[in-house]
C-alpha positions as CSV (number, residue, x, y, z in Angstrom):
1,M,-31.0,10.9,4.3
2,T,-27.2,10.4,4.9
3,E,-25.4,13.7,3.9
4,V,-21.9,12.9,2.2
5,L,-19.3,15.7,2.8
6,Q,-16.5,16.0,0.0
7,Q,-13.0,17.7,1.4
8,C,-10.5,19.4,0.0
9,V,-7.2,17.9,0.1
10,C,-5.3,20.8,-1.3
11,E,-3.4,20.9,2.2
12,E,-2.4,18.2,4.6
13,A,-4.1,17.3,8.0
14,T,-2.2,17.9,10.5
15,E,-1.8,14.8,13.0
16,E,-4.2,16.2,15.4
17,E,-7.2,16.4,13.1
18,L,-6.0,13.1,11.8
19,L,-6.3,11.5,15.4
20,A,-9.7,13.4,16.0
21,R,-10.8,11.5,13.0
22,L,-9.4,8.1,14.5
23,D,-11.3,8.8,17.7
24,E,-14.7,9.3,15.6
25,V,-13.9,5.8,14.1
26,I,-12.6,4.5,17.2
27,A,-16.2,5.9,18.7
28,S,-18.3,4.1,15.8
29,Y,-16.8,0.7,17.1
30,E,-17.6,0.8,20.3
31,D,-18.3,-2.3,22.1
32,K,-18.2,-4.6,18.7
33,P,-16.7,-7.4,19.0
34,G,-13.8,-7.7,16.2
35,A,-13.5,-4.1,16.0
36,L,-9.6,-4.0,15.8
37,I,-9.0,-5.4,12.6
38,P,-11.7,-2.9,10.9
39,V,-10.6,0.1,13.0
40,L,-6.9,-0.7,12.1
41,Q,-7.9,-0.4,8.3
42,L,-9.8,2.3,8.4
43,A,-7.2,4.0,10.7
44,Q,-4.6,3.1,7.4
45,G,-7.2,5.0,4.9
46,I,-6.9,8.1,7.5
47,F,-3.3,7.9,7.5
48,G,-2.4,6.6,4.5
49,Y,-0.6,3.9,6.6
50,L,0.2,3.2,10.3
51,P,2.7,5.3,12.1
52,V,3.5,4.1,15.5
53,V,1.5,7.2,17.2
54,A,-1.7,5.9,15.5
55,L,-1.1,2.3,16.6
56,K,-0.5,3.8,20.2
57,H,-3.8,5.6,20.3
58,V,-5.8,2.7,18.6
59,A,-4.5,1.0,21.6
60,L,-4.8,3.3,24.5
61,K,-8.9,4.3,23.0
62,M,-9.6,0.7,22.5
63,G,-8.1,-0.5,25.9
64,K,-5.8,-3.1,24.1
65,P,-2.1,-3.7,25.0
66,Y,0.0,-1.9,22.5
67,S,1.5,-5.1,21.7
68,E,-1.7,-7.0,20.2
69,V,-2.6,-3.7,18.1
70,A,1.4,-4.1,16.9
71,G,1.2,-7.8,16.6
72,V,-1.8,-7.3,14.1
73,V,-0.4,-5.3,11.8
74,G,2.8,-7.0,11.7
75,F,0.7,-10.0,10.7
76,Y,-1.5,-9.1,8.1
77,S,0.5,-8.0,4.5
78,F,-2.6,-5.8,4.1
79,F,-1.4,-3.4,6.7
80,S,1.8,-1.3,6.3
81,R,4.1,0.7,8.8
82,V,5.8,2.7,6.3
83,P,4.2,5.3,3.7
84,R,3.0,3.8,0.7
85,G,3.1,5.2,-3.2
86,K,0.3,6.6,-4.8
87,H,0.5,3.6,-6.8
88,L,1.1,-0.4,-5.1
89,I,3.2,-2.9,-7.4
90,R,2.9,-6.1,-6.7
91,V,5.2,-8.9,-8.8
92,C,4.2,-12.3,-8.7
93,L,6.6,-14.8,-7.9
94,G,4.2,-17.9,-7.5
95,T,6.0,-20.8,-8.9
96,A,4.8,-20.3,-12.6
97,C,6.2,-16.5,-13.1
98,Y,9.2,-17.3,-11.0
99,V,10.3,-19.7,-13.7
100,R,9.0,-17.6,-16.7
101,G,11.0,-14.7,-15.5
102,G,9.8,-13.1,-12.1
103,V,12.6,-12.1,-10.6
104,A,14.0,-10.5,-13.7
105,V,11.0,-8.6,-13.9
106,L,11.4,-8.0,-10.1
107,D,14.9,-6.8,-11.0
108,A,14.0,-4.4,-13.6
109,L,11.8,-3.0,-10.9
110,K,14.1,-2.3,-8.5
111,K,16.8,-0.8,-10.4
112,D,13.7,1.4,-12.4
113,L,12.7,2.7,-9.5
114,G,15.8,3.0,-7.4
115,V,13.8,0.5,-4.2
116,D,14.0,-2.4,-3.2
117,V,10.9,-4.8,-2.3
118,G,8.7,-3.4,0.7
119,E,10.0,0.8,-0.2
120,T,8.4,3.5,-2.0
121,T,9.8,5.9,-4.3
122,E,11.4,9.2,-2.9
123,D,8.2,11.3,-5.0
124,R,6.2,8.5,-3.1
125,Q,4.5,7.5,-6.5
126,F,5.1,3.8,-6.2
127,S,5.5,1.2,-3.8
128,L,7.1,-2.3,-4.6
129,E,6.0,-5.5,-3.0
130,V,6.2,-9.3,-4.1
131,G,2.9,-11.7,-4.1
132,R,3.0,-15.5,-4.1
133,C,0.0,-16.0,-6.7
134,F,-2.3,-14.0,-8.9
135,G,-4.5,-16.8,-10.5
136,A,-2.7,-15.9,-13.8
137,C,-0.3,-18.9,-14.4
138,G,-0.8,-19.1,-17.6
139,L,-0.3,-15.4,-18.5
140,A,3.3,-15.5,-16.2
141,P,5.0,-13.5,-15.4
142,V,2.7,-11.0,-14.0
143,I,3.0,-8.1,-12.3
144,M,-0.3,-5.9,-10.6
145,I,-0.5,-2.3,-10.3
146,D,-3.3,-1.1,-8.2
147,D,-6.1,-3.2,-9.4
148,D,-4.9,-3.9,-13.1
149,V,-2.8,-7.2,-13.7
150,H,0.0,-6.7,-16.5
151,H,0.5,-10.7,-18.1
152,R,3.6,-11.2,-19.9
153,V,5.5,-8.8,-19.0
154,K,9.3,-8.3,-20.1
155,P,11.9,-6.9,-18.3
156,K,12.1,-4.4,-21.2
157,R,8.7,-3.1,-20.8
158,I,8.6,-2.5,-17.3
159,G,9.4,1.9,-18.4
160,A,6.4,2.2,-20.7
161,I,4.6,0.2,-18.3
162,L,4.9,2.7,-15.5
163,D,5.0,5.4,-17.6
164,E,1.3,4.5,-17.8
165,Y,0.9,5.1,-14.0
166,A,3.5,8.0,-12.9
167,D,2.7,11.8,-13.0
168,D,4.4,13.5,-16.2
169,A,6.8,15.3,-13.9
170,A,7.8,11.6,-12.6
171,A,7.8,10.0,-16.0
172,A,9.9,12.9,-17.1
173,E,12.4,12.6,-14.4
174,R,12.8,8.6,-15.0
175,S,13.5,9.0,-18.8
176,A,16.0,11.1,-18.4
């Protein structure tokens, strides 16, 4: 039976500790075809994003050119080269959402959060991204926060929706 160890996340790990964890991941994928994407996914889980140091480490340890590793990260939208917030907000701008006010919802989010698309709030609570279709066209406009779908969103409701996800201190600061 495999023992699962719980680690305290009370302190941030050092870069060396994170790279050591990454080495363990890379070793577990040694000689497996198609290992680059799963290794990068796990590396992103370890670091919270994919900093240059992690990409160079993966390239070196897996014997791949850095350009190949960075190219894969740049191609797939799942990967992030900048730290993401605790909550990922995606605004649908597919045709139905666009026509029914998705841009106004996006503008309200940008204003309320003080960030642009692809950015993360200073308190690292929220990251803002755009999506093309979430398959809820009849409920447009739609946003997703983490795995939660919010439908028929109006710009004036943005503050209340964000308050559901924000830490108490962040919610109080935004409403001040």
